[in-house]
ROGUDREN-626840 format. One record per residue (C-alpha): residue number from 1; residue in three letters; x, y, z. Coordinates in nm, 4 decimals, always signed. Example, Ala and Ser with C-alpha at 12.3 -4.5 7.8 and 13.67 -1.06 7.14 Angstrom:
# residues 2
    k    r        px        py        pz
    1  ALA   +1.2300   -0.4500   +0.7800
    2  SER   +1.3670   -0.1060   +0.7140
***
This chain:
# residues 77
    k    r        px        py        pz
    1  MET   -0.0057   +0.0123   -0.0127
    2  ALA   +0.1288   +0.3534   -0.0823
    3  GLN   +0.0286   +0.7081   +0.0066
    4  LEU   -0.0296   +0.9210   -0.3202
    5  TYR   -0.1289   +1.2841   -0.3534
    6  PHE   -0.3337   +1.4003   -0.6553
    7  HIS   -0.2497   +1.7604   -0.7348
    8  CYS   -0.4259   +1.9418   -1.0097
    9  SER   -0.2850   +2.2433   -1.2026
   10  SER   -0.3295   +2.4674   -1.4556
   11  PRO   -0.0883   +2.7415   -1.6167
   12  GLU   -0.2192   +2.9856   -1.3698
   13  ARG   -0.3311   +2.7707   -1.0505
   14  VAL   -0.2158   +2.4731   -0.8450
   15  VAL   -0.4781   +2.2824   -0.6321
   16  PRO   -0.2885   +2.0543   -0.3953
   17  ASP   -0.4103   +1.7640   -0.2254
   18  ARG   -0.3119   +1.7806   +0.1466
   19  ARG   -0.4700   +1.4581   +0.2592
   20  GLY   -0.3562   +1.1942   +0.0091
   21  SER   -0.5116   +0.8658   -0.0607
   22  GLN   -0.4058   +0.5139   +0.0212
   23  VAL   -0.3748   +0.2897   -0.2730
   24  GLU   -0.2902   -0.0759   -0.3549
   25  ASP   -0.1104   -0.0382   -0.6549
   26  LEU   -0.0606   +0.1817   -0.9815
   27  VAL   -0.3834   +0.0327   -1.1385
   28  GLU   -0.5952   +0.1535   -0.8343
   29  ALA   -0.3986   +0.4893   -0.8341
   30  HIS   -0.4821   +0.5484   -1.1928
   31  ALA   -0.8393   +0.4515   -1.1640
   32  ARG   -0.8789   +0.6880   -0.8800
   33  ALA   -0.7181   +0.9569   -1.0677
   34  ILE   -0.9436   +0.9348   -1.3625
   35  ALA   -1.2483   +0.9093   -1.1340
   36  PHE   -1.1248   +1.2424   -0.9713
   37  VAL   -1.0906   +1.4384   -1.2906
   38  ARG   -1.4152   +1.3194   -1.4176
   39  ARG   -1.5796   +1.4536   -1.0993
   40  LEU   -1.4091   +1.7747   -1.1376
   41  VAL   -1.4758   +1.8393   -1.5168
   42  GLY   -1.8508   +1.7326   -1.4320
   43  THR   -1.9056   +2.0107   -1.2119
   44  PRO   -2.0854   +2.3253   -1.3358
   45  GLY   -1.8751   +2.6214   -1.3871
   46  ARG   -1.6741   +2.8279   -1.6528
   47  GLU   -1.3137   +2.6578   -1.5990
   48  ASP   -1.1543   +2.5356   -1.8979
   49  TRP   -1.0571   +2.2063   -1.7981
   50  ARG   -0.8575   +2.1149   -2.1169
   51  ILE   -0.5401   +2.2991   -1.9728
   52  TRP   -0.5445   +2.1383   -1.6598
   53  LYS   -0.3496   +1.8129   -1.5483
   54  LEU   -0.3252   +1.5905   -1.2466
   55  SER   -0.0061   +1.4968   -1.0959
   56  ALA   +0.0263   +1.1928   -0.8684
   57  LEU   +0.2928   +1.2265   -0.6370
   58  ASP   +0.4409   +0.9771   -0.3581
   59  GLU   +0.5128   +1.0783   -0.0006
   60  ASN   +0.8449   +1.1857   -0.0851
   61  GLY   +0.7142   +1.4438   -0.3453
   62  ASP   +0.8257   +1.2409   -0.6331
   63  GLU   +0.5891   +1.2312   -0.9592
   64  VAL   +0.4691   +0.8756   -0.9781
   65  PHE   +0.2384   +0.9617   -1.3310
   66  GLU   +0.0755   +1.2573   -1.4698
   67  ILE   -0.2702   +1.2668   -1.6480
   68  PRO   -0.3770   +1.5759   -1.8797
   69  PHE   -0.7387   +1.6445   -1.8302
   70  THR   -0.7704   +1.6092   -2.2046
   71  LEU   -0.7050   +1.2230   -2.1834
   72  VAL   -1.0529   +1.2241   -1.9784
   73  ILE   -1.2526   +1.4883   -2.1660
   74  GLY   -1.1064   +1.4839   -2.5308
   75  ARG   -0.9935   +1.7388   -2.7503
   76  LEU   -1.1796   +1.9766   -2.9439
   77  HIS   -1.1738   +1.9130   -3.3394
***
């Protein structure tokens, strides 16, 4: 089991995850990250989520993986 922190950021803003989450493995971590991004982009508002990304960091602050929000919401054609 590992503690990961899912920080979200855009070029202008960073939203840190101060609590973190316990995950069994990278498969679970990736699934949680995708679900979190889906919840965020599903909230009403005027935010352009296409410029955001989620960075998963371990307890040492090392990046484990990164997910651009466009991976979840797609790109405009």
